[in-house]
HTML snippet that shows the backbone in 3Dmol.js (N, CA, C, O; Angstrom):
<script src="https://3Dmol.org/build/3Dmol-min.js"></script>
<div id="view" style="width:600px;height:400px;position:relative"></div>
<script>
const pdb = `
ATOM      1  N   UNK A   1      30.912 -24.866  -6.339  1.00  0.00           N
ATOM      2  CA  UNK A   1      29.681 -24.784  -6.271  1.00  0.00           C
ATOM      3  C   UNK A   1      29.112 -23.304  -5.907  1.00  0.00           C
ATOM      4  O   UNK A   1      29.399 -22.608  -4.933  1.00  0.00           O
ATOM      5  N   UNK A   2      28.234 -23.035  -6.961  1.00  0.00           N
ATOM      6  CA  UNK A   2      27.684 -22.055  -6.885  1.00  0.00           C
ATOM      7  C   UNK A   2      27.466 -21.315  -5.420  1.00  0.00           C
ATOM      8  O   UNK A   2      27.614 -22.023  -4.424  1.00  0.00           O
ATOM      9  N   UNK A   3      27.146 -20.027  -5.258  1.00  0.00           N
ATOM     10  CA  UNK A   3      26.619 -19.453  -4.048  1.00  0.00           C
ATOM     11  C   UNK A   3      25.300 -19.623  -4.378  1.00  0.00           C
ATOM     12  O   UNK A   3      24.816 -19.617  -5.510  1.00  0.00           O
ATOM     13  N   UNK A   4      24.481 -19.847  -2.833  1.00  0.00           N
ATOM     14  CA  UNK A   4      22.811 -19.829  -2.836  1.00  0.00           C
ATOM     15  C   UNK A   4      22.736 -18.203  -2.263  1.00  0.00           C
ATOM     16  O   UNK A   4      23.458 -17.594  -1.474  1.00  0.00           O
ATOM     17  N   UNK A   5      21.503 -17.793  -3.047  1.00  0.00           N
ATOM     18  CA  UNK A   5      21.182 -16.702  -2.447  1.00  0.00           C
ATOM     19  C   UNK A   5      20.502 -17.054  -1.254  1.00  0.00           C
ATOM     20  O   UNK A   5      19.878 -18.092  -1.037  1.00  0.00           O
ATOM     21  N   UNK A   6      20.732 -15.836  -0.309  1.00  0.00           N
ATOM     22  CA  UNK A   6      20.212 -15.469   1.277  1.00  0.00           C
ATOM     23  C   UNK A   6      18.739 -15.994   1.323  1.00  0.00           C
ATOM     24  O   UNK A   6      17.741 -15.634   0.700  1.00  0.00           O
ATOM     25  N   UNK A   7      18.928 -16.946   2.247  1.00  0.00           N
ATOM     26  CA  UNK A   7      17.169 -17.611   2.624  1.00  0.00           C
ATOM     27  C   UNK A   7      16.488 -16.223   2.647  1.00  0.00           C
ATOM     28  O   UNK A   7      17.099 -15.172   2.839  1.00  0.00           O
ATOM     29  N   UNK A   8      14.803 -16.361   2.374  1.00  0.00           N
ATOM     30  CA  UNK A   8      14.375 -15.084   2.589  1.00  0.00           C
ATOM     31  C   UNK A   8      12.741 -15.739   3.673  1.00  0.00           C
ATOM     32  O   UNK A   8      12.367 -16.903   3.534  1.00  0.00           O
ATOM     33  N   UNK A   9      11.947 -14.684   4.724  1.00  0.00           N
ATOM     34  CA  UNK A   9      11.004 -15.495   4.877  1.00  0.00           C
ATOM     35  C   UNK A   9       9.692 -14.730   4.164  1.00  0.00           C
ATOM     36  O   UNK A   9       9.363 -13.680   3.612  1.00  0.00           O
ATOM     37  N   UNK A  10       9.215 -15.968   4.565  1.00  0.00           N
ATOM     38  CA  UNK A  10       7.496 -15.493   3.544  1.00  0.00           C
ATOM     39  C   UNK A  10       6.646 -14.558   4.557  1.00  0.00           C
ATOM     40  O   UNK A  10       6.419 -14.957   5.699  1.00  0.00           O
ATOM     41  N   UNK A  11       6.150 -13.208   4.068  1.00  0.00           N
ATOM     42  CA  UNK A  11       5.828 -12.319   4.296  1.00  0.00           C
ATOM     43  C   UNK A  11       4.209 -12.648   4.340  1.00  0.00           C
ATOM     44  O   UNK A  11       3.655 -13.111   3.343  1.00  0.00           O
ATOM     45  N   UNK A  12       3.528 -12.393   5.490  1.00  0.00           N
ATOM     46  CA  UNK A  12       2.034 -12.479   5.103  1.00  0.00           C
ATOM     47  C   UNK A  12       1.589 -11.575   5.769  1.00  0.00           C
ATOM     48  O   UNK A  12       2.414 -11.008   6.486  1.00  0.00           O
ATOM     49  N   UNK A  13       0.118 -11.063   5.814  1.00  0.00           N
ATOM     50  CA  UNK A  13      -0.057  -9.565   6.300  1.00  0.00           C
ATOM     51  C   UNK A  13      -1.221  -9.889   6.943  1.00  0.00           C
ATOM     52  O   UNK A  13      -1.807 -10.894   6.539  1.00  0.00           O
ATOM     53  N   UNK A  14      -1.793  -9.130   8.053  1.00  0.00           N
ATOM     54  CA  UNK A  14      -2.742  -9.427   9.050  1.00  0.00           C
ATOM     55  C   UNK A  14      -3.699  -8.972   8.353  1.00  0.00           C
ATOM     56  O   UNK A  14      -3.426  -8.580   7.218  1.00  0.00           O
ATOM     57  N   UNK A  15      -5.405  -8.881   8.944  1.00  0.00           N
ATOM     58  CA  UNK A  15      -6.519  -8.146   7.909  1.00  0.00           C
ATOM     59  C   UNK A  15      -6.393  -6.501   7.935  1.00  0.00           C
ATOM     60  O   UNK A  15      -6.923  -5.666   7.202  1.00  0.00           O
ATOM     61  N   UNK A  16      -5.333  -6.318   9.251  1.00  0.00           N
ATOM     62  CA  UNK A  16      -5.587  -4.663   9.091  1.00  0.00           C
ATOM     63  C   UNK A  16      -4.582  -3.980   7.974  1.00  0.00           C
ATOM     64  O   UNK A  16      -4.839  -3.064   7.194  1.00  0.00           O
ATOM     65  N   UNK A  17      -3.143  -4.845   8.177  1.00  0.00           N
ATOM     66  CA  UNK A  17      -2.464  -4.437   7.121  1.00  0.00           C
ATOM     67  C   UNK A  17      -2.787  -4.369   5.964  1.00  0.00           C
ATOM     68  O   UNK A  17      -2.589  -3.372   5.269  1.00  0.00           O
ATOM     69  N   UNK A  18      -3.411  -5.561   5.521  1.00  0.00           N
ATOM     70  CA  UNK A  18      -4.371  -5.837   4.346  1.00  0.00           C
ATOM     71  C   UNK A  18      -5.166  -4.735   3.883  1.00  0.00           C
ATOM     72  O   UNK A  18      -5.242  -4.401   2.700  1.00  0.00           O
ATOM     73  N   UNK A  19      -5.893  -4.050   5.056  1.00  0.00           N
ATOM     74  CA  UNK A  19      -6.945  -3.266   4.458  1.00  0.00           C
ATOM     75  C   UNK A  19      -5.853  -1.809   4.114  1.00  0.00           C
ATOM     76  O   UNK A  19      -6.177  -1.014   3.232  1.00  0.00           O
ATOM     77  N   UNK A  20      -4.709  -1.641   4.844  1.00  0.00           N
ATOM     78  CA  UNK A  20      -3.776  -0.498   4.698  1.00  0.00           C
ATOM     79  C   UNK A  20      -3.444  -0.241   3.554  1.00  0.00           C
ATOM     80  O   UNK A  20      -3.668   0.843   3.015  1.00  0.00           O
ATOM     81  N   UNK A  21      -2.636  -1.577   2.813  1.00  0.00           N
ATOM     82  CA  UNK A  21      -2.330  -1.572   1.667  1.00  0.00           C
ATOM     83  C   UNK A  21      -3.120  -1.464   0.576  1.00  0.00           C
ATOM     84  O   UNK A  21      -2.546  -1.208  -0.483  1.00  0.00           O
ATOM     85  N   UNK A  22      -4.764  -1.646   0.565  1.00  0.00           N
ATOM     86  CA  UNK A  22      -5.759  -1.751  -0.472  1.00  0.00           C
ATOM     87  C   UNK A  22      -6.004  -0.548  -0.292  1.00  0.00           C
ATOM     88  O   UNK A  22      -6.411  -0.136  -1.379  1.00  0.00           O
ATOM     89  N   UNK A  23      -5.999   0.602   0.732  1.00  0.00           N
ATOM     90  CA  UNK A  23      -5.596   1.722   0.746  1.00  0.00           C
ATOM     91  C   UNK A  23      -4.523   2.709  -0.067  1.00  0.00           C
ATOM     92  O   UNK A  23      -4.790   3.818  -0.530  1.00  0.00           O
ATOM     93  N   UNK A  24      -3.547   2.185  -0.108  1.00  0.00           N
ATOM     94  CA  UNK A  24      -2.505   2.383  -1.024  1.00  0.00           C
ATOM     95  C   UNK A  24      -2.206   2.835  -2.556  1.00  0.00           C
ATOM     96  O   UNK A  24      -2.493   2.088  -3.492  1.00  0.00           O
ATOM     97  N   UNK A  25      -1.625   4.077  -2.744  1.00  0.00           N
ATOM     98  CA  UNK A  25      -1.392   3.733  -4.190  1.00  0.00           C
ATOM     99  C   UNK A  25      -0.210   3.100  -4.528  1.00  0.00           C
ATOM    100  O   UNK A  25       0.575   2.547  -3.757  1.00  0.00           O
ATOM    101  N   UNK A  26      -0.115   3.243  -6.021  1.00  0.00           N
ATOM    102  CA  UNK A  26       0.879   2.394  -6.392  1.00  0.00           C
ATOM    103  C   UNK A  26       2.268   3.028  -6.048  1.00  0.00           C
ATOM    104  O   UNK A  26       3.174   2.217  -5.858  1.00  0.00           O
ATOM    105  N   UNK A  27       2.563   4.331  -5.942  1.00  0.00           N
ATOM    106  CA  UNK A  27       3.746   5.283  -5.498  1.00  0.00           C
ATOM    107  C   UNK A  27       4.282   4.907  -4.170  1.00  0.00           C
ATOM    108  O   UNK A  27       5.430   4.804  -3.736  1.00  0.00           O
ATOM    109  N   UNK A  28       2.675   4.670  -3.466  1.00  0.00           N
ATOM    110  CA  UNK A  28       3.127   4.108  -1.755  1.00  0.00           C
ATOM    111  C   UNK A  28       3.265   2.891  -1.717  1.00  0.00           C
ATOM    112  O   UNK A  28       3.539   2.500  -0.583  1.00  0.00           O
ATOM    113  N   UNK A  29       3.194   2.107  -2.471  1.00  0.00           N
ATOM    114  CA  UNK A  29       3.486   0.427  -2.891  1.00  0.00           C
ATOM    115  C   UNK A  29       4.932   0.469  -3.303  1.00  0.00           C
ATOM    116  O   UNK A  29       5.683  -0.457  -2.997  1.00  0.00           O
ATOM    117  N   UNK A  30       5.226   1.211  -3.789  1.00  0.00           N
ATOM    118  CA  UNK A  30       7.101   0.845  -4.049  1.00  0.00           C
ATOM    119  C   UNK A  30       7.592   1.145  -3.643  1.00  0.00           C
ATOM    120  O   UNK A  30       8.741   0.708  -3.600  1.00  0.00           O
ATOM    121  N   UNK A  31       7.205   2.131  -2.991  1.00  0.00           N
ATOM    122  CA  UNK A  31       8.222   2.619  -1.536  1.00  0.00           C
ATOM    123  C   UNK A  31       8.173   1.365  -0.517  1.00  0.00           C
ATOM    124  O   UNK A  31       9.122   0.823   0.050  1.00  0.00           O
ATOM    125  N   UNK A  32       6.573   1.011  -0.435  1.00  0.00           N
ATOM    126  CA  UNK A  32       7.113  -0.182   0.537  1.00  0.00           C
ATOM    127  C   UNK A  32       7.863  -1.330   0.357  1.00  0.00           C
ATOM    128  O   UNK A  32       8.165  -1.987   1.353  1.00  0.00           O
ATOM    129  N   UNK A  33       8.201  -1.669  -0.699  1.00  0.00           N
ATOM    130  CA  UNK A  33       8.275  -3.038  -1.478  1.00  0.00           C
ATOM    131  C   UNK A  33       9.850  -3.235  -0.984  1.00  0.00           C
ATOM    132  O   UNK A  33      10.157  -4.274  -0.399  1.00  0.00           O
ATOM    133  N   UNK A  34      10.893  -2.141  -1.254  1.00  0.00           N
ATOM    134  CA  UNK A  34      11.988  -2.597  -0.931  1.00  0.00           C
ATOM    135  C   UNK A  34      12.141  -2.874   0.514  1.00  0.00           C
ATOM    136  O   UNK A  34      12.897  -3.790   0.839  1.00  0.00           O
ATOM    137  N   UNK A  35      11.525  -2.205   1.409  1.00  0.00           N
ATOM    138  CA  UNK A  35      11.468  -2.602   2.804  1.00  0.00           C
ATOM    139  C   UNK A  35      11.201  -3.901   3.262  1.00  0.00           C
ATOM    140  O   UNK A  35      11.955  -4.563   3.976  1.00  0.00           O
ATOM    141  N   UNK A  36      10.160  -4.228   2.853  1.00  0.00           N
ATOM    142  CA  UNK A  36       9.904  -5.421   3.286  1.00  0.00           C
ATOM    143  C   UNK A  36      10.552  -6.565   2.683  1.00  0.00           C
ATOM    144  O   UNK A  36      10.500  -7.618   3.319  1.00  0.00           O
ATOM    145  N   UNK A  37      11.179  -6.548   1.525  1.00  0.00           N
ATOM    146  CA  UNK A  37      12.260  -6.961   1.182  1.00  0.00           C
ATOM    147  C   UNK A  37      13.377  -7.339   2.188  1.00  0.00           C
ATOM    148  O   UNK A  37      13.719  -8.489   2.464  1.00  0.00           O
ATOM    149  N   UNK A  38      14.117  -5.695   2.909  1.00  0.00           N
ATOM    150  CA  UNK A  38      14.792  -5.836   3.836  1.00  0.00           C
ATOM    151  C   UNK A  38      14.345  -7.013   5.281  1.00  0.00           C
ATOM    152  O   UNK A  38      15.033  -7.845   5.873  1.00  0.00           O
ATOM    153  N   UNK A  39      13.072  -6.640   5.427  1.00  0.00           N
ATOM    154  CA  UNK A  39      12.717  -7.415   6.505  1.00  0.00           C
ATOM    155  C   UNK A  39      12.628  -8.899   6.257  1.00  0.00           C
ATOM    156  O   UNK A  39      12.718  -9.755   7.138  1.00  0.00           O
ATOM    157  N   UNK A  40      12.489  -9.065   5.290  1.00  0.00           N
ATOM    158  CA  UNK A  40      12.255 -10.926   4.706  1.00  0.00           C
ATOM    159  C   UNK A  40      13.608 -11.354   4.328  1.00  0.00           C
ATOM    160  O   UNK A  40      13.719 -12.464   3.808  1.00  0.00           O
ATOM    161  N   UNK A  41      14.723 -10.583   4.529  1.00  0.00           N
ATOM    162  CA  UNK A  41      16.112 -11.118   4.551  1.00  0.00           C
ATOM    163  C   UNK A  41      16.516 -11.436   6.213  1.00  0.00           C
ATOM    164  O   UNK A  41      16.900 -12.429   6.831  1.00  0.00           O
ATOM    165  N   UNK A  42      16.245 -10.213   6.507  1.00  0.00           N
ATOM    166  CA  UNK A  42      16.985 -10.239   8.296  1.00  0.00           C
ATOM    167  C   UNK A  42      15.525  -9.900   9.115  1.00  0.00           C
ATOM    168  O   UNK A  42      15.425  -8.815   9.688  1.00  0.00           O
ATOM    169  N   UNK A  43      14.570 -10.730   9.140  1.00  0.00           N
ATOM    170  CA  UNK A  43      13.726 -10.443   9.740  1.00  0.00           C
ATOM    171  C   UNK A  43      13.868 -10.270  11.900  1.00  0.00           C
ATOM    172  O   UNK A  43      12.941  -9.679  12.453  1.00  0.00           O
ATOM    173  N   UNK A  44      14.666 -10.653  12.503  1.00  0.00           N
ATOM    174  CA  UNK A  44      15.418 -10.690  13.354  1.00  0.00           C
ATOM    175  C   UNK A  44      15.869  -9.515  13.744  1.00  0.00           C
ATOM    176  O   UNK A  44      15.545  -8.942  14.785  1.00  0.00           O
ATOM    177  N   UNK A  45      16.762  -9.056  12.772  1.00  0.00           N
ATOM    178  CA  UNK A  45      17.380  -7.634  13.104  1.00  0.00           C
ATOM    179  C   UNK A  45      17.040  -6.645  12.233  1.00  0.00           C
ATOM    180  O   UNK A  45      17.580  -5.541  12.302  1.00  0.00           O
ATOM    181  N   UNK A  46      16.277  -6.886  11.490  1.00  0.00           N
ATOM    182  CA  UNK A  46      15.860  -5.473  10.571  1.00  0.00           C
ATOM    183  C   UNK A  46      15.059  -4.016  11.658  1.00  0.00           C
ATOM    184  O   UNK A  46      15.122  -2.786  11.670  1.00  0.00           O
ATOM    185  N   UNK A  47      14.437  -4.971  12.354  1.00  0.00           N
ATOM    186  CA  UNK A  47      13.551  -4.210  13.030  1.00  0.00           C
ATOM    187  C   UNK A  47      13.960  -3.913  14.640  1.00  0.00           C
ATOM    188  O   UNK A  47      14.965  -4.487  15.057  1.00  0.00           O
ATOM    189  N   UNK A  48      13.212  -3.033  15.559  1.00  0.00           N
ATOM    190  CA  UNK A  48      13.441  -3.056  16.838  1.00  0.00           C
ATOM    191  C   UNK A  48      12.480  -3.437  17.478  1.00  0.00           C
ATOM    192  O   UNK A  48      11.348  -3.335  17.005  1.00  0.00           O
ATOM    193  N   UNK A  49      12.767  -4.102  19.022  1.00  0.00           N
ATOM    194  CA  UNK A  49      11.781  -4.655  19.566  1.00  0.00           C
ATOM    195  C   UNK A  49      10.947  -3.769  20.439  1.00  0.00           C
ATOM    196  O   UNK A  49      11.477  -3.041  21.278  1.00  0.00           O
ATOM    197  N   UNK A  50       9.478  -3.823  20.233  1.00  0.00           N
ATOM    198  CA  UNK A  50       8.597  -2.111  20.836  1.00  0.00           C
ATOM    199  C   UNK A  50       8.694  -2.158  22.500  1.00  0.00           C
ATOM    200  O   UNK A  50       8.838  -1.209  23.270  1.00  0.00           O
ATOM    201  N   UNK A  51       8.558  -3.698  22.822  1.00  0.00           N
ATOM    202  CA  UNK A  51       8.915  -3.517  24.699  1.00  0.00           C
ATOM    203  C   UNK A  51       9.497  -4.780  24.714  1.00  0.00           C
ATOM    204  O   UNK A  51       9.351  -5.639  23.843  1.00  0.00           O
ATOM    205  N   UNK A  52      10.326  -4.891  25.979  1.00  0.00           N
ATOM    206  CA  UNK A  52      10.901  -6.495  26.525  1.00  0.00           C
ATOM    207  C   UNK A  52      10.157  -7.431  26.406  1.00  0.00           C
ATOM    208  O   UNK A  52      10.520  -8.499  25.912  1.00  0.00           O
ATOM    209  N   UNK A  53       8.840  -7.174  26.890  1.00  0.00           N
ATOM    210  CA  UNK A  53       8.028  -8.349  26.956  1.00  0.00           C
ATOM    211  C   UNK A  53       6.996  -8.526  25.975  1.00  0.00           C
ATOM    212  O   UNK A  53       5.897  -9.007  26.250  1.00  0.00           O
ATOM    213  N   UNK A  54       7.380  -8.096  24.701  1.00  0.00           N
ATOM    214  CA  UNK A  54       6.459  -7.864  23.412  1.00  0.00           C
ATOM    215  C   UNK A  54       7.274  -9.116  22.105  1.00  0.00           C
ATOM    216  O   UNK A  54       8.501  -9.168  22.194  1.00  0.00           O
ATOM    217  N   UNK A  55       6.779  -9.811  21.267  1.00  0.00           N
ATOM    218  CA  UNK A  55       7.394  -9.750  20.330  1.00  0.00           C
ATOM    219  C   UNK A  55       7.236  -9.580  18.989  1.00  0.00           C
ATOM    220  O   UNK A  55       7.593 -10.077  17.920  1.00  0.00           O
ATOM    221  N   UNK A  56       6.559  -8.679  19.441  1.00  0.00           N
ATOM    222  CA  UNK A  56       6.418  -7.482  18.113  1.00  0.00           C
ATOM    223  C   UNK A  56       7.247  -6.506  17.750  1.00  0.00           C
ATOM    224  O   UNK A  56       7.542  -5.659  18.592  1.00  0.00           O
ATOM    225  N   UNK A  57       7.829  -6.424  16.318  1.00  0.00           N
ATOM    226  CA  UNK A  57       9.463  -5.461  16.080  1.00  0.00           C
ATOM    227  C   UNK A  57       8.518  -4.394  15.301  1.00  0.00           C
ATOM    228  O   UNK A  57       7.356  -4.578  14.940  1.00  0.00           O
ATOM    229  N   UNK A  58       9.354  -3.173  15.126  1.00  0.00           N
ATOM    230  CA  UNK A  58       8.911  -2.171  14.647  1.00  0.00           C
ATOM    231  C   UNK A  58      10.135  -1.733  13.681  1.00  0.00           C
ATOM    232  O   UNK A  58      11.086  -1.289  14.324  1.00  0.00           O
ATOM    233  N   UNK A  59      10.300  -1.759  12.417  1.00  0.00           N
ATOM    234  CA  UNK A  59      11.156  -1.131  11.616  1.00  0.00           C
ATOM    235  C   UNK A  59      10.343   0.233  10.736  1.00  0.00           C
ATOM    236  O   UNK A  59       9.201   0.403  10.311  1.00  0.00           O
ATOM    237  N   UNK A  60      11.625   1.061  10.739  1.00  0.00           N
ATOM    238  CA  UNK A  60      10.908   2.672  10.567  1.00  0.00           C
ATOM    239  C   UNK A  60      12.127   2.942   9.940  1.00  0.00           C
ATOM    240  O   UNK A  60      13.178   2.935  10.581  1.00  0.00           O
ATOM    241  N   UNK A  61      12.064   3.257   8.356  1.00  0.00           N
ATOM    242  CA  UNK A  61      13.092   4.139   7.568  1.00  0.00           C
ATOM    243  C   UNK A  61      12.184   4.729   6.373  1.00  0.00           C
ATOM    244  O   UNK A  61      11.066   4.502   5.911  1.00  0.00           O
ATOM    245  N   UNK A  62      13.245   5.598   6.121  1.00  0.00           N
ATOM    246  CA  UNK A  62      12.589   6.863   4.739  1.00  0.00           C
ATOM    247  C   UNK A  62      10.950   6.989   5.048  1.00  0.00           C
ATOM    248  O   UNK A  62      10.216   6.542   4.167  1.00  0.00           O
ATOM    249  N   UNK A  63      10.422   7.474   6.049  1.00  0.00           N
ATOM    250  CA  UNK A  63       9.074   7.643   5.968  1.00  0.00           C
ATOM    251  C   UNK A  63       7.974   5.897   5.937  1.00  0.00           C
ATOM    252  O   UNK A  63       6.761   5.701   5.865  1.00  0.00           O
ATOM    253  N   UNK A  64       8.622   5.390   5.989  1.00  0.00           N
ATOM    254  CA  UNK A  64       7.908   3.719   5.782  1.00  0.00           C
ATOM    255  C   UNK A  64       8.283   3.168   7.194  1.00  0.00           C
ATOM    256  O   UNK A  64       9.407   3.104   7.691  1.00  0.00           O
ATOM    257  N   UNK A  65       6.785   2.688   7.862  1.00  0.00           N
ATOM    258  CA  UNK A  65       6.992   2.378   9.009  1.00  0.00           C
ATOM    259  C   UNK A  65       5.798   0.973   9.292  1.00  0.00           C
ATOM    260  O   UNK A  65       4.583   1.156   9.214  1.00  0.00           O
ATOM    261  N   UNK A  66       6.413  -0.375   9.617  1.00  0.00           N
ATOM    262  CA  UNK A  66       5.880  -1.626   9.715  1.00  0.00           C
ATOM    263  C   UNK A  66       6.385  -2.250  11.182  1.00  0.00           C
ATOM    264  O   UNK A  66       7.481  -2.128  11.729  1.00  0.00           O
ATOM    265  N   UNK A  67       5.199  -2.958  11.616  1.00  0.00           N
ATOM    266  CA  UNK A  67       5.060  -3.728  13.047  1.00  0.00           C
ATOM    267  C   UNK A  67       4.870  -4.873  12.329  1.00  0.00           C
ATOM    268  O   UNK A  67       4.130  -5.054  11.363  1.00  0.00           O
ATOM    269  N   UNK A  68       5.544  -5.565  12.842  1.00  0.00           N
ATOM    270  CA  UNK A  68       5.638  -7.012  12.779  1.00  0.00           C
ATOM    271  C   UNK A  68       6.393  -8.219  13.595  1.00  0.00           C
ATOM    272  O   UNK A  68       7.484  -8.096  14.152  1.00  0.00           O
ATOM    273  N   UNK A  69       5.600  -9.399  13.555  1.00  0.00           N
ATOM    274  CA  UNK A  69       5.923 -10.717  14.009  1.00  0.00           C
ATOM    275  C   UNK A  69       6.961 -11.489  13.401  1.00  0.00           C
ATOM    276  O   UNK A  69       6.911 -11.536  12.172  1.00  0.00           O
ATOM    277  N   UNK A  70       7.846 -12.076  13.940  1.00  0.00           N
ATOM    278  CA  UNK A  70       8.626 -13.646  13.253  1.00  0.00           C
ATOM    279  C   UNK A  70       8.343 -14.656  14.141  1.00  0.00           C
ATOM    280  O   UNK A  70       8.053 -14.813  15.327  1.00  0.00           O
ATOM    281  N   UNK A  71       8.593 -15.480  12.816  1.00  0.00           N
ATOM    282  CA  UNK A  71       8.592 -16.554  13.741  1.00  0.00           C
ATOM    283  C   UNK A  71       9.810 -16.942  14.300  1.00  0.00           C
ATOM    284  O   UNK A  71      10.863 -16.372  14.015  1.00  0.00           O
ATOM    285  N   UNK A  72       9.699 -18.235  15.375  1.00  0.00           N
ATOM    286  CA  UNK A  72      11.134 -18.435  15.810  1.00  0.00           C
ATOM    287  C   UNK A  72      12.606 -18.641  15.112  1.00  0.00           C
ATOM    288  O   UNK A  72      13.717 -18.318  15.531  1.00  0.00           O
ATOM    289  N   UNK A  73      12.171 -19.368  13.765  1.00  0.00           N
ATOM    290  CA  UNK A  73      13.130 -19.509  13.038  1.00  0.00           C
ATOM    291  C   UNK A  73      13.119 -18.306  11.771  1.00  0.00           C
ATOM    292  O   UNK A  73      13.816 -18.458  10.768  1.00  0.00           O
ATOM    293  N   UNK A  74      12.510 -17.480  11.906  1.00  0.00           N
ATOM    294  CA  UNK A  74      12.784 -16.276  11.267  1.00  0.00           C
ATOM    295  C   UNK A  74      12.315 -16.851   9.560  1.00  0.00           C
ATOM    296  O   UNK A  74      12.920 -16.460   8.561  1.00  0.00           O
ATOM    297  N   UNK A  75      11.139 -17.828   9.513  1.00  0.00           N
ATOM    298  CA  UNK A  75      10.939 -18.509   8.267  1.00  0.00           C
ATOM    299  C   UNK A  75       9.373 -17.772   7.694  1.00  0.00           C
ATOM    300  O   UNK A  75       8.735 -18.126   6.702  1.00  0.00           O
ATOM    301  N   UNK A  76       9.077 -16.828   8.520  1.00  0.00           N
ATOM    302  CA  UNK A  76       7.475 -16.263   8.239  1.00  0.00           C
ATOM    303  C   UNK A  76       7.341 -15.083   9.049  1.00  0.00           C
ATOM    304  O   UNK A  76       7.572 -15.081  10.258  1.00  0.00           O
ATOM    305  N   UNK A  77       7.025 -14.228   8.488  1.00  0.00           N
ATOM    306  CA  UNK A  77       6.922 -12.752   9.182  1.00  0.00           C
ATOM    307  C   UNK A  77       5.444 -12.336   8.959  1.00  0.00           C
ATOM    308  O   UNK A  77       4.903 -12.339   7.854  1.00  0.00           O
ATOM    309  N   UNK A  78       4.900 -12.010  10.019  1.00  0.00           N
ATOM    310  CA  UNK A  78       3.578 -11.767  10.328  1.00  0.00           C
ATOM    311  C   UNK A  78       3.535 -10.313  10.034  1.00  0.00           C
ATOM    312  O   UNK A  78       4.235  -9.751  10.877  1.00  0.00           O
ATOM    313  N   UNK A  79       3.041  -9.498   9.242  1.00  0.00           N
ATOM    314  CA  UNK A  79       2.763  -7.831   9.121  1.00  0.00           C
ATOM    315  C   UNK A  79       1.999  -7.464   9.706  1.00  0.00           C
ATOM    316  O   UNK A  79       0.918  -8.000   9.463  1.00  0.00           O
ATOM    317  N   UNK A  80       1.987  -6.767  10.418  1.00  0.00           N
ATOM    318  CA  UNK A  80       0.486  -6.458  11.592  1.00  0.00           C
ATOM    319  C   UNK A  80       0.209  -5.133  11.293  1.00  0.00           C
ATOM    320  O   UNK A  80      -0.940  -4.843  11.627  1.00  0.00           O
ATOM    321  N   UNK A  81       1.033  -3.914  10.621  1.00  0.00           N
ATOM    322  CA  UNK A  81       0.862  -2.756  10.656  1.00  0.00           C
ATOM    323  C   UNK A  81       1.826  -2.289   9.283  1.00  0.00           C
ATOM    324  O   UNK A  81       2.982  -2.663   9.084  1.00  0.00           O
ATOM    325  N   UNK A  82       1.078  -1.438   8.470  1.00  0.00           N
ATOM    326  CA  UNK A  82       1.893  -0.679   7.844  1.00  0.00           C
ATOM    327  C   UNK A  82       1.745   0.598   7.717  1.00  0.00           C
ATOM    328  O   UNK A  82       0.609   1.029   7.918  1.00  0.00           O
ATOM    329  N   UNK A  83       2.709   1.461   7.393  1.00  0.00           N
ATOM    330  CA  UNK A  83       2.328   3.211   7.419  1.00  0.00           C
ATOM    331  C   UNK A  83       3.346   3.420   6.129  1.00  0.00           C
ATOM    332  O   UNK A  83       4.249   2.593   6.004  1.00  0.00           O
ATOM    333  N   UNK A  84       3.219   4.651   5.022  1.00  0.00           N
ATOM    334  CA  UNK A  84       4.001   4.898   4.337  1.00  0.00           C
ATOM    335  C   UNK A  84       3.549   6.394   4.079  1.00  0.00           C
ATOM    336  O   UNK A  84       2.499   6.618   3.478  1.00  0.00           O
ATOM    337  N   UNK A  85       4.583   7.692   4.671  1.00  0.00           N
ATOM    338  CA  UNK A  85       4.542   8.816   4.416  1.00  0.00           C
ATOM    339  C   UNK A  85       4.322   9.403   3.484  1.00  0.00           C
ATOM    340  O   UNK A  85       4.353  10.634   3.508  1.00  0.00           O
TER     341      UNK A  85
END
`;
const viewer = $3Dmol.createViewer("view");
viewer.addModel(pdb, "pdb");
viewer.setStyle({}, {cartoon: {color: "spectrum"}});
viewer.zoomTo();
viewer.render();
</script>
């Protein structure tokens, strides 16, 4: 039986993040994309919780910062904020 690819979460963007994406050039979007893929594959473990009482996780690596919330089952990720240095 062939091995199934890992399950990926669906990434959605809050309107603030959508505006940030619209302001990015192609190079910044290209740098952002692999990091969004990392989050989609491992939404619960890719980021760190900002505060113990908050569902918001922060992923920061290689000049990319993403604040997001994952559903309980990890099937949907709402990206609230993106930043690419």
